[in-house]
N, C-alpha and C positions, 0 to 999 in steps of 0.2 A: 335979713340974712337969707340968701338963696343958695340952693345946692343943685347939682345936676346928677345926683346919684340914682341908681336903679335899684329899688328896694322891693322885696317881697314881704308881705305881712300875711302870716298863716293864722287864720281865725277871724271870723266875722262877728264876734261878740263885741261888747261895748268897749273893752280895753283895746282889742285889735282895731276896731273902727276908729276910736279916738286917735290912736297912734298913727294909723294910716292917714287920717285926715290932716293931722298936724304935719306929718312928713310932706304931704302934697302941698300944704300951704308954704312950706319952705322951698318948694321947687323940685322935690324929688319925683322921679317917675315911679309911681306906686302900683303894684299889682297885688290885689287881695285874693287869697285862696280860701274859700269856705267849703267845707265838706258837705254841707247840707244847704238849707235856706237861711237867710239872715234871721238872727234872734231865735234860732232853733235850739240853742244849748242853754247854758246856765242863765244867760242874760234874759232869755225869754221867759224864764221861770222866776226871775227875781222880784222881790217885793219892791225893790228900787227906792228904798228910803235913803235920802241923802243926809248923812249925819255923822257925828263922832261921839255918840252918846256913851257907848260902852266899848271903847277901843283902848287896848293896853298893849305895850307899855306907853309911857309918855310920848316917845318919838312917833309911835304909830298913831296915837291920838292927834298929835300936831299935824302929821301928814294929812290925815283925813279932814281935820279942821281947815287947813289951808285949801284943800280941794273943794270943800263946801263953798268957800268964798269965791272960787273960780267958776262955779257953775253958771252964773248969770253972764259972765264974759264968754264962756263957751257957747251959750245959746246965741249971743249976739254974733259970734264968729260964724256959726252955722247958718244963721239968718233964715231959719225955718221953724215951723211949729214942732216942738219936741215934747209937748205935754208937761212942761216944767211948772210945778205949783209950789209956791212958798206958803207959809202960814204956820209953820212950826209943828211941834209934836207936844201932846200932853200925855203923860203916863199917870194913870189913876190907880191907886192902891185902895182896895176896899177893906182889907183886914189890917190889924195893928202891926203885925210882924212885917208884912210887905211894905207898910207905910214907913216904918222905921228905916228899912233898907233903902227905900226911895229917898228919904230925907238925907241919908248918908251919901247917896249918889249925887244929890244936888250940891252938897258941901264940897265934895271932891271936884265936881265940874267947875264950881265957882273959883276954887283955888287955881284951876288951870286957865281961867279967863274965858271959859266957855259960857255963852249966853244961857242962863238957866236960873230958875227961881221956883219956890213953892208958891202955889196960888190957893185961894180959898174956893169953897164950893160955889159961892156966888160968882166969883171970877170965871170959874170953869163953865158955868151955865151961861154966862155972857158970851163966851166963845162958842159953845155948843148947846143951845137951848133945848134941843130934842133929846139930849142924853138923859137916861133914866138910871140912876144909881142911888138907891135908898141909903146906902152906907158908904161913906168916903173917909178913909183914914188920912190920906194926903194925896196931893196932885202936884206933879212937877211939869213946868212949862219950859220947853227949850225952843225959843221962838225963831231961831235962825235956820231951822231944818226944813226940808221939803221932800218932794218926790218927783219922779220923772217917768215918762213912758219909754222904756228902753227900745222898743221896736222903732219908734219914731226917731230917737237919737241915732240909732245905727243907720237907718235909711237916709237920714239927713247927712251923715258923714259920707256915706257911699255916693250920694248925689253930688256932693262937693268934690269928692275924689274924681269922679267921672268928668265933671266940668273942668277940673284941673288937668285933664289928659290922662288920668290913670285908668286901670282896668279892675273890674270886679268879676271874678270867676266863681260862680256858684256851683254847687254839686260837683266840686272838684277836690276830692280828698287827696291829700299829700301822703305819699308812701314813705319818703325818707328825705333827709337833708344831708348834704356834705359840703365841705369847704376845702379850698386850697389857697395858695398865696395870692391869687388874683380875685377871689370872691367866694361866693357860695352858690350851690345848686339845689334846686327843688325837683324831686322826681315825682311825677304823676303818671302811673302806669308805665308806658314805654317812652314817655316824653320827658325830656330834661329841660328845665328853665334855668338860665344862668343870671345871677344878680351880683351887684356889688355887696349887698347885705341882705340877710334874711332875719326877719323878726318873727319869733315863735310866740303867738298869743292864742294858743289853741285850747285853753281851758283844761278840762280833765284829760284831753288827748296830748297835752304838752309833754307829759312824762314819757309816753310811748315814742313820740317824735324825737325827744332828746336822746333816747337810747341809740337812734340811728347815727348820731354824730358823737357818740361816746360819752354822754353826760348823764349821770345818774341823778334823777330828780324825783324822789318819792313823794307821793301824796297820800293823805288820809281820805278814805271814802266818806263823803259827806252828803247824804241824800236830804232833800228838803221838799216840802209840799206846800203849795198855796192853793186857795180856793178862790175862783172868780165867779161873778154873777153876770146875768144879763144886764144891760144898761137900765138903770132906774133913776128916778128923780133924786136930786141932791139930798143926802142924809147928813153930810158934814158941812156946816155953815162956814167955818173959818179955817180949821186945821187941815194940814196936809196929811198928818198921821195921828191916830189915836191908839194908845195902848191901855189895856185894862188888865190889871193884875189882881187876881182873887185867889189867894192861897187856900181858901176853903172850898173852892169849886173843883169839879172834876177836870175842867179845862182851866188851868190856873193862870194862863196868860194868853191874851188875844191882841193882835195888832190889826188895825183896819185903815184902809185908805180908799179914796174914790177918785177915779180918773176924770178928766174933763169930759169924756164921752159917756159918763155915768156908770161905768163898770166899777164894781166894788171888789177889792182884793182883800182877803183875810188870811192870816196865818196864826199859828199857835206858838207859844213859847217865845224865846228871844229870836233875834235874827239868825242865830247859829243853831237853832233847834233842829234836831235831826230826826226824821221820820220817813217811812216809806208808805204810809197809809194814804193812798190817793183814791179810796173807795167813795162811791156815792153816799154811803152811810156816814162816813166822816164828813163829807162836804155838807150834807143836810144837817147833821148835828151842830156843826160849827156855825152855819147860818142861823139855826134856831137859837143857839146860845148867844150869838152876837145881837140878834134882834131883840133879846130881852133888855139890852142896854140901848139899842137904837131901833125903836119901833118901825121906822121907815123902811127897814130891811125886810119886814114881814112880807112873805109872798115872793121874794126874789128867787130866781131859778139858778141853781148852781151850774157852772160850765166846767166839765171835767178837765183838769190839768194834770197830766201824768207826772209822776215823781221826777224831779230833776236832780242832777248831781253837780254840786258846786266845786269849782277848783279850790283845793285846800292843801297848801303846803303843810308839812308835818308840824311845824311850829306855829302855823296859822298866820305868819307874817309874810309880806310880799317878797317875791323873788324877782329882781329887776336887774338886767344888765348883761354885759359880756362876761366870759370867764377867760383866764389866761390862755386856755387852749382853743377858744372859739372867738377870735377877734372879728370874724365876719358873720357871727350868729348872735343875736340879741334875744334874751328870754324874758318874757313877762308872764308871771303866774301869781295869782292872788285871789283871795276872797275880798269882799267889799269893793268889787270892781265898779259898781255904779257910782258910789261916792268918789272913788279915786280916779275915775276916767279922765277928767279934765287935767289934773296935775300930772298924772303918769303919762298921758299922751303927749302933753307939751314938753315935759322935761326929757322924756325918752327920745323924742324926735330931735331935740337939740343935741343930746349926747351922741346920737347916732351920726348926725350930719357933721358934727365937729370932729368926731373920731375919724371919719373918712377923709375929712380935709387934712387932718394931721398925717394920716397914712400917705396921702398923695403928695404932700409936701416933703415928707421924709423919703418917699420912694423916688 
């Protein structure tokens, strides 16, 4: 299926990048507008865990699960190194209360057909021999999950867009968007760019841009902090993600991953945990706490990552598509952008090209 439409994609995060890439694969002439540098927004701060572990309701879980299964195909289409690592996630609960809740999570996931099971301490140590946890109440293994390096994904998408004849305009903030019967326009300073279709995937800035074309799209402020380290030797033998839940500790939940280049990324709480503490003290304390479970982390140097703000619709569910009043403007706003990037980019690009085909045939 090929198209000849002229499309703007506003936003160089992972959702915008995936959608722009898929549009270019369908033959669209794509121009990406990014107000800063690539991966400078929420995508650059993301823990980038590919999963559907705690996604509600069922329809949202299924959408994420389907997208998890598309990531390997997405990597093949990009045909570049994107730092994709499979190996699954293990969530370990050290206290009885957290262990009971984890066991309930596993039962729920199994009824949904999601790959998950409880494993013994022996099985856990076979996966991760260097893990030191004197007390383990329960451990859940979800083996289909992975992680990815978002900056590499975004750059791979942009490289393919350029090779397909598209344009990538960095440090080009969009001031407003408008539409008429013939298409949509993007205003940058005193310059106006005209397109058949505009896709708004600008993360937290999507709400402000939507106001320019009369669409009210409120978001909840959702700050998040991750801690990165300098590259160190491998501390996780098998898993792509390890979560440690200790309801009796000051830091009651930690999640850890290590990239192919050796950089360790650590966060507290669940994926949706909200905090603005990006201090050196917080980073050092988190590395110290994590190294008590993974001794190979001792001596790692924290790299400061300023607080990031996640795109977060009020009901926390994805906003995708046209509105009756915006037939030439397509909006993409969601959390869990990393997990959802393959399926959203592919399906949105098909919907956009098919809609324009219908408009041209009817016109």
